[in-house]
C-alpha positions as CSV (number, residue, x, y, z in Angstrom):
1,T,184.1,-48.8,18.3
2,T,184.5,-48.0,14.4
3,P,183.4,-45.3,12.1
4,H,181.2,-47.4,10.5
5,K,177.6,-46.6,10.9
6,L,175.1,-49.5,11.4
7,V,171.6,-49.4,9.5
8,L,169.3,-52.1,10.7
9,V,166.5,-53.7,9.4
10,L,164.6,-56.0,11.8
11,G,161.9,-58.5,10.9
12,T,161.5,-62.4,11.1
13,A,163.8,-64.7,9.7
14,V,161.2,-65.6,6.5
15,P,160.4,-62.3,5.2
16,L,163.5,-61.0,5.4
17,K,164.6,-63.8,3.6
18,R,162.0,-62.9,0.9
19,R,163.3,-59.5,0.7
20,I,167.0,-60.6,-0.2
21,D,165.6,-63.0,-2.6
22,E,163.6,-60.2,-4.3
23,G,166.6,-58.3,-4.9
24,E,167.0,-55.5,-1.5
25,T,170.6,-55.2,-1.2
26,F,172.4,-55.9,2.1
27,D,176.1,-55.9,3.5
28,V,175.2,-58.7,6.1
29,A,172.5,-61.1,6.7
30,I,171.6,-62.3,9.9
31,L,168.7,-65.2,9.3
32,T,168.7,-68.9,10.9
33,P,171.3,-71.4,9.1
34,P,169.0,-73.2,6.6
35,L,167.9,-69.9,5.1
36,M,171.6,-68.2,5.0
37,E,172.8,-71.7,3.1
38,D,170.1,-71.2,0.4
39,L,171.4,-67.4,0.5
40,A,175.0,-69.0,0.0
41,K,173.4,-71.4,-3.0
42,Q,172.4,-68.5,-4.9
43,G,175.3,-66.8,-4.8
44,K,174.1,-63.6,-2.5
45,T,176.8,-64.3,0.7
46,A,179.9,-65.4,0.5
47,A,179.5,-69.3,2.3
48,A,183.1,-68.7,3.8
49,T,181.9,-65.8,6.2
50,T,178.9,-67.6,7.7
51,V,178.9,-68.3,11.4
52,N,176.5,-68.8,13.8
53,V,176.1,-65.6,16.3
54,A,173.5,-66.5,18.8
55,R,170.9,-69.1,20.0
56,T,167.3,-68.6,21.9
57,G,164.9,-71.0,23.6
58,L,161.3,-70.4,23.4
59,G,159.3,-69.3,26.1
60,V,155.8,-67.5,27.0
61,A,154.4,-64.4,27.5
62,I,151.8,-62.9,29.4
63,A,149.9,-59.4,29.4
64,K,151.6,-57.4,32.2
65,G,150.4,-57.7,35.5
66,A,148.4,-61.5,34.7
67,A,148.5,-64.3,37.3
68,R,151.7,-66.3,36.5
69,R,151.4,-69.6,34.5
70,D,152.5,-72.6,35.6
71,V,154.6,-73.9,32.7
72,G,157.5,-75.7,34.5
73,S,156.8,-79.0,32.6
74,A,155.2,-80.4,30.3
75,Q,152.0,-81.3,31.6
76,A,151.8,-78.0,33.3
77,M,152.2,-76.4,29.8
78,K,149.4,-78.6,28.5
79,N,147.2,-77.9,31.4
80,T,147.7,-74.0,31.2
81,L,147.0,-74.2,27.1
82,L,143.9,-76.1,27.6
83,N,142.6,-73.6,30.4
84,A,143.6,-70.7,28.2
85,K,140.8,-69.1,26.1
86,T,143.4,-67.7,23.4
87,I,147.0,-67.8,22.6
88,A,148.6,-66.5,19.8
89,Y,152.1,-66.3,18.2
90,T,153.5,-65.3,14.6
91,R,152.6,-67.0,11.4
92,E,156.0,-67.0,9.7
93,G,159.4,-67.4,11.6
94,Q,160.8,-70.3,13.9
95,S,159.3,-69.6,16.5
96,G,155.9,-69.8,15.2
97,A,156.8,-73.1,13.9
98,A,158.6,-74.3,17.4
99,A,155.4,-73.3,19.0
100,A,152.9,-75.6,16.4
101,R,155.3,-78.4,16.9
102,M,155.0,-78.0,20.7
103,I,151.5,-78.0,20.6
104,E,151.6,-81.0,18.8
105,R,153.7,-83.0,20.6
106,L,151.3,-82.4,23.5
107,G,148.9,-83.7,21.6
108,I,146.1,-80.9,21.7
109,A,146.6,-79.2,18.2
110,E,142.8,-79.9,17.5
111,V,141.8,-78.6,20.5
112,M,144.0,-75.4,20.3
113,K,143.5,-74.4,16.5
114,P,139.8,-72.6,17.1
115,R,141.6,-70.4,20.3
116,T,144.9,-69.9,18.3
117,H,145.4,-66.4,17.0
118,L,148.2,-66.1,14.3
119,D,149.9,-62.7,13.6
120,T,151.5,-61.8,10.6
121,R,153.5,-59.2,12.3
122,P,157.1,-59.2,13.8
123,G,156.9,-60.1,17.1
124,G,153.1,-60.1,16.9
125,G,152.4,-62.7,19.1
126,L,153.5,-60.4,22.2
127,T,151.3,-57.3,20.8
128,A,148.3,-59.6,20.5
129,V,148.7,-59.9,24.3
130,H,149.2,-56.3,24.7
131,E,146.4,-55.8,22.7
132,G,144.1,-58.1,25.0
133,K,143.6,-60.3,21.4
134,A,145.2,-63.2,23.2
135,E,145.9,-64.3,27.1
136,L,149.4,-65.4,26.4
137,A,151.8,-65.9,23.4
138,F,155.0,-68.0,22.3
139,A,158.1,-66.2,21.3
140,L,161.5,-66.2,21.7
141,V,162.6,-65.6,24.8
142,S,164.8,-62.9,23.6
143,E,161.8,-61.3,22.1
144,I,159.9,-61.4,25.3
145,V,162.6,-60.6,27.7
146,P,163.6,-56.9,26.8
147,S,159.5,-56.1,26.1
148,H,158.2,-53.7,28.2
149,E,154.5,-54.7,26.9
150,V,154.2,-58.1,28.2
151,D,155.6,-60.3,31.4
152,Y,157.7,-63.5,31.1
153,A,156.0,-66.7,32.2
154,G,159.1,-68.8,31.7
155,P,160.7,-71.1,29.0
156,F,159.3,-74.0,27.3
157,P,159.9,-76.9,29.3
158,S,163.2,-78.7,28.9
159,E,161.4,-81.8,27.2
160,L,159.7,-79.7,24.6
161,Q,162.2,-76.7,24.4
162,S,163.8,-76.0,20.8
163,Y,166.4,-73.4,19.9
164,V,166.6,-71.1,17.1
165,V,169.9,-69.9,15.9
166,F,171.2,-67.2,14.1
167,A,173.5,-67.3,11.8
168,A,175.1,-64.1,10.1
169,G,177.0,-63.5,6.6
170,V,178.6,-61.1,4.6
171,S,176.9,-60.1,1.2
172,T,178.9,-61.0,-2.2
173,A,177.6,-57.4,-2.9
174,A,178.6,-55.9,-0.1
175,K,180.2,-52.3,-0.5
176,D,182.6,-53.0,2.1
177,A,183.4,-56.4,2.5
178,E,186.0,-56.1,5.5
179,A,184.0,-53.8,7.5
180,A,181.0,-56.4,7.2
181,K,183.2,-59.1,8.1
182,A,184.6,-56.6,11.1
183,F,181.1,-56.8,12.2
184,I,180.4,-60.4,12.4
185,D,183.6,-60.9,14.2
186,F,182.3,-58.2,16.8
187,L,179.0,-60.1,17.3
188,R,181.5,-63.1,18.1
189,G,183.9,-61.3,20.2
190,P,184.4,-61.5,24.2
191,S,182.1,-58.1,24.9
192,V,179.0,-59.8,23.5
193,P,177.9,-62.6,25.4
194,P,176.7,-60.9,28.5
195,I,174.7,-58.7,26.9
196,L,173.1,-61.8,25.2
197,K,172.8,-63.6,28.2
198,A,171.0,-60.4,29.3
199,L,168.3,-60.4,26.7
200,G,167.5,-64.0,27.2
201,M,170.0,-65.4,24.3
202,E,173.9,-66.8,24.5
203,G,176.5,-67.0,22.1
204,G,176.5,-69.2,18.9
């Protein structure tokens, strides 16, 4: 809808933030709110431009064609994990932290520790399932639903669910701050929510 070309750099939040901290230039950053707050404190983004644009919950991925796992309640999730030989999630990023908290809340952290594959790649948990390194993986629903490599077993049960929020902000060194703001406005516009919903997300 505009003459502006988007050059997207994709990844998990923590490594992307690290690249910015190390001096990589950008026009718009989309990270989690605490990371965006830190960028504003550093003067790397304009705090007044920072807004939430989307959120997504955590879900469970299984191998393509694998038998469905019951993850519909806390007890079902616990049983599914205890019956799994291997699980996977990313070492860094909000989804990995949420997965670790969920396992801790179920009281099985020590049991699952030797069965857990912590992947360093963005979306690595899903890749680990696809590669046969894990039976199931925890990731953002928005990462699982569009994937052609794994099947979606379902979201975390409501009593264990947590949401990852994504916030956007304009760099104080943006080459075209108005264009950057227009992009963020577009992400919050009326045409985007149906797209987010189809991808397992909702508007911020």
